[in-house]
N, C-alpha and C positions, 0 to 999 in steps of 0.2 A: 356077209357085208360087215366091214369093220370101219365104219365111218368114225367111230369114237377115237381111233388112233390119231386123228387130226384135232381132237378136242381135249381139253384138260380132263383128267380122270375124275377130278373132284371139283365140283362147282359149289361155291358158297353163295347161297341166296338168303338174304336177311329180310324178313318182313316184320316191321314194327306195327303190329295191330294190337293196340292197347298193351296188354302184358303177355304177349305171345311172340316167340321168336322161332323162325323156321329155317332149317338148313336142308338143302336137297343134295343127295348123293346119287350120281348117275352111274348106270351099269351099261356094259356092252350088250349087244343084241343076244337074247336067249341065255344070258348069264345071270347068276346071283352070287358069284364069289367076289371077294374084295382082295385086291393086292395090298402089299404092305403100305404103300403110299396112301391109298384110300383109307385103310384102317387107322393109320396114324392121324390123318386129317380129321376123321370123325371124333376120335378121342380128344384131340387137341381142342376141337371146337367146344366140346362139353366142358373141359377143364377150364377154359377161358371164361366160361359163364359163371357169374357169381353164385356159388353153391348154396349160399344162405337164402337165395331168392327162388331156387328151383322148387316148384311145388309138385310137378309131375312131368313125365315125358310120354309122348305118343309117337308111335312109329307106323307110318302108312306106306305100303309098297304099291307100285304101279307098273304097268307094261304098256308097250305101244299097241296099236290097233290091229296088228297082224296076228294070225294064229287063232286057234279055237278058244272059245270063251272059258271053258273049264281049265284048259292048260294055262291060260293067262292068269286065272285066279290063283292057281297053284304056284306059278312062277313069282307072282307079285308077293304072295305070302312067304315064299322062301327068301326073297330079298329082304322083306321086313324082319324075318327071324335072323338072318345073317347079321343085320345091324344090331339087333337086340343082344345076340350072343357076344358080339364084339364089345359092346358097352359093358356087359356083365363081367367079361374076362378082365376088364380094366378097372374094376372097382365100382361101377355104377350099380347102385342097389336096385334089386328087382322090384322092390315095393313102390318105387317112384315111376316105374315103367307101367303105366296103367292101360295102354292099348298097343297091341301088335296086330295089325290087320292088313291083309292083302286086298286091294281094291280092284284088281283085275286090270283090264285094258281101258285106255282113254280113247274114246272114239273121236275121229276128226273127219271133216268133210274134205275129201281130196280135191274137189273143184274150187274150194274157197281158200285153201292154205297155200301160201307161197313157201318155197324151200321146204318141201314135205320131209325129206330125210332129216333135216335138222330138227324139225318139230317132233318127229318120232323119237329121235335120240333123247330129247328132253323129257319125253314121257316115260322113258325107261329109268325110273328113279325110285328112291325112297325119300320121303319127307320125314325128318326128325323134328317134331314140334315140341318145343320147351315152353311149358306154361310157368310163368313167373309170378311170384307174389308181388303185390303192389309195393312200390317204394313208400317208406313212411313220409308223411307230409313234412316239409321243411318250413319252419317258421322263420321269417326274415325279421331281424330287429327293426323296430319302428321308433317314432318320436311321439311322445305323449305329454300332456300338460297336467296329468295327475296319475296316481297309482291305479293300476287296472287289476281286475280279478285274475287275469292270466297274463304273465309276462314271459318273454324269452330272454336268454342271456344276450346282452348287447342293446337292449331297449334303453332309450334315453328318456328321462323325465325332465322336461323343461318347464320350470315354474315361472309363470309370467311376471309375478311380483317379486321374485327373488333377484333383484337388481341392486346395485350399489352406487353410491355417489362416486364421482371421479376421484381417484387416488385413495379411496377408503375401503377398508375391509370390515367396517362396522355394519351390523344388520339394522336396516330401517324398521319402522313400525310395521309397514306393509309386509316386509320380508318375514318378520317374526310371526305375523298373523297367518301367513301362508305355510310357514314351517310348522305351526301348531296343527294345522289341518293335515299336513304331510305326516307328522308324527303319529297322529291318530290312525291313519291308514297303515302306517308301517307296523303299528302294534297289532293291527288286524291281520296283516299278512306277515307273520313272523319269520317265515322261511326265506324271504327276500334278503339278499345281500347286495351291496352296491358300493360303487366308488363315487365320491363327491368330487366333482371336477370344477375347479375355479378358472375364470377367464378374465382377460383385460382388454381394453381398447386403447387406441390412440398413442401407441408408443412409437419412438423413432424407428425407421427401417432397420437400423442395425441393433435394435434392442428387442429381444423376444419378450422380456419381462418388464413390468412397471414397478415404480417405487411406491411403497406404502407410506403415506405422509405421516402416519402415527409412529411407525417403527423406524422410518428412514432407510429401510432395507429394500433391495430390489427383489421382492418376493410377494408382490401384491396378489397374484392369482392364487398362490398357495395359501396365503393368509385368509383370503375369502373362503376358500374351501374349508379351511380349518375352523373358521367362525361358524359355519354351518354344522360341521362335525361336533363342535363343542355344544352348540345349542340343542342338537338332537340328543346328545348325551344327557344334557340337562333335562330333556323331556323323556328320559328313561329308555331310549333306544340303546340296545346292547352294543358296546363298542366293537365286539368281534364281528358284527354284521357290516361294519363300515370301514372304508379307507378313504383318504383324501389326497388330492394331488393338484398342483397348479399347472395349467397348460399355457399360460402366458397369452400371447396374441395369435396363437397358431390355429385356432378354430373359430374364425369369425362367422357370424350367422348371415351377414350380408343384408341385415335389416336396418342398420344404423348403429352408431357407436354406443348409444345407451344400452342396446340389447347385448352388446359384447361385454358389458360390465356385469357379468352374471355368474351364477353357479348352477350346475345341473347335475342330475344323478344318472349313473349308468349301471344297469343291473349286471351283476357279476355271477350270481348264483340264485337258483330258484328252488 
């Protein structure tokens, strides 16, 4: 009986069960040999899996429910070894193949199964189980109102009192008080590097930047960032840890114009 000539010789079945991926390779009745198409498919499957995450490979062979039990165990074991040999021929290291096992036949209830020939054909298979190492946790940048014990690149430090008067880049008393606290924390966490980002509000629609009333130049957001840079330098924060840049009106907070007259820090290295 050659039902499989009507089916694909290689069937890809992916099961995402935590960190385990399974591919099933199907065989013809009473056979344990692979043709070239099947062999290429198995190897391609392994190669497309991230090799840095492969912890181990398990290979399990199965048969349908026909035939004697001892014969089916031998056949299922031969199928499993066929896959193992093909993997090793193509550079898969033996040490990561931790299991090669024939499971024998898969029993089914003839009275309860519809399309019995198809079910049997799917039981004539080898499951290649790839056990994957867990992906490292990815830290997503966040928004904070003070320096934290642990930061990731991209974290924003928004200081609530680091606000400016309209048209001004001069630090207020409240701003300096908060920068004093910030400088203390930056001395504590000396590995942190950051960009000082200046912002403005209330500019005409066709003007990205605002005019600094003291310098009369349209670089208010940059001047605000530079004021903070200079103050932190005065508080003994090493210059090489800091850069500054003006962002004009491009990053509004949406909380009101007074909150857009601000400077915030963005972590660039930890």
